[in-house]
C-alpha positions, 0 to 999 in steps of 0.5 A: 499500499503506498504512502498516499493510500495509508493517509486517505484510509487514515482521513477517512476514519476521522469523524466529527466526533473525533474532531470534538474530542480532540478540540475538547482534550486540547482546550487549554491549548485553545484557550491559552492561544486565544487568550494571548491573541486577545490580550495582545490586541487589547494591549495594542488598542490600549497603548496605541497613541490616539490619532486625529484626522482633520478634513476639508473639501475643495471643488474641482472646476477651475480652468486655464491654459497649458502654459500656466499648467506647465509652470508648475514645474517651478514649484513641484517635482517635474516627474509627478506632473509631467503626465498632467501638462497635457490637460487645461484645468488648473485644478487638475494639478491642485493634488500635485501642488498640495504634495509638493515641497513648496506646499509643505514648506509653506505650511511648515514656516507658516505654523512654525512647526520645525520645533514642534513634536510633530517634526522633532525627529526629523534632522533635515529639511527633507525629512520634515517635508517627508513626514508632512507628505506622509501624513497628508492624504489627497482623495479624489471623488467621483463628482470633482471634489478633492479631500484634503486630510491630515492626521496628528494626535493633536486635533486642533493642529491637524485642523490648522495644517489642513487649512493652512495647505489650502492657503498654500495652494491658493498662493502657489496656484496664484504664482503659476497662473499668469494672467493678462492682468497680472503681467500688466500689474507687474509692468506697472509695479516696476514702472511706478517704483522707477517713477517714484525714485525719478520724482523723488529726485526731481523734488529734491533738486527743485527744493535745493535749487530754491533754497539756494537761490530763495526762489519759491514761486518764480512767477509771483515773485517776478510779477510782485517785482514788476508791480513794485517797480511800476508803483515806484515809477508812477510815484516818481512821476508824481513827484517830477509833475508837482516839481513842474507845477511849482516851476510854473509859479517861479520855483525852479529849484527842487526842495531837498525833500523831493530830491531825497525822495527821488533818489530813494525811489531810483535806488529802490528801483535799481535794487528791484531791477537787479533782483529781476535780472538775477531771477530772470537768469535762473528763471530757465533753470527753475522752470526746467526743474519745475516742468521736471517735477510737474511731469514726473507727478503727472506720470506717476499719478497716471500709472497708479490709477492704472495699477488699481484698475489692474488690481480689479481685473485680476480679480476677475481672472485669477484662479480661485480655490473654491473651498466647499468645507474648511477643516474642523477640529475633529472631536472623535479619533480616526485611529485606534478603533478600539472595538475593531481591534478587539473584535479582530483579536477575538476572531484572530484568537479563536482561529488560531487557538483552533488551529494550534489545537489541531496542529498540535494533535497532529504533531503528537500523531505523527510522533506517536506513529513513528515511535510505534514504527521504529 
């Protein structure tokens, strides 16, 4: 008789009652292994730290051009998004942006996580980024929604991290999305800064010129001097007219008072003429500086107005992250699920106990048959 026949004949002799007897005979083995497994599961459920998972939901509904999408290369790993460059939806690259190093660093710096228990064991920036991405989960829904979740033992910190990730997504998406209004705004910013510097320089030159030459309002100063010269000239003519009137009455000599008055008028007129000549000589320089200031002011005001308009235009063009639900502080832990762990421990203990009962009985039978044979 072959070995297989012996085994088959032996198996045919085993009945259900035999199995029950074997189980009862080795009930201690069953209870021991079941108890150990259940005790291990219970111990694991108790000592495992509680972890909370905060979740947020954003909508996938924005559009942009291929050129905007390709710029994600500057903030994410090129290997991760190479397959996405053919798409036309900005929000289709949201998961890649969220998983990027730039997003992780933004969250770390915004919440000052470098010295917290979350990253205390990380020895380098790469390890910090690894910890953040490992705890961050991105889920794509069938209706186009994107779920962002983060797990940590602190429920409030988990919620803050998820909401900061959304903020990072908005910032990074704005950087990689170049709209006409955005390009115009950047140009105007640079131009305004240049004009502002030129205007400051022109104003300083004008003020210095005015201080050095005592010219504050050349037009009014010149007009005032001319009016004074006219007034003094008229006053001089009045004195001469009075003298001629007296000459008709036989008084030919001018009185000392009138003579002194005329000399004073002439001296004052000469003084004003000298001042007028001085102002006239510097008037062109003053006008040139004054013109430069006024031109720069006009250009600066125009550019500032255009800049404010482009900011309004950008609001219509910018890609906005549509947040359906921000992360709330979770009040229930996501892990460990102690009931499930204990239940699995019980089921595992039962199956392992039964398996060990029959395994030990099988080994015992083999040893007995070998002993009887030899």
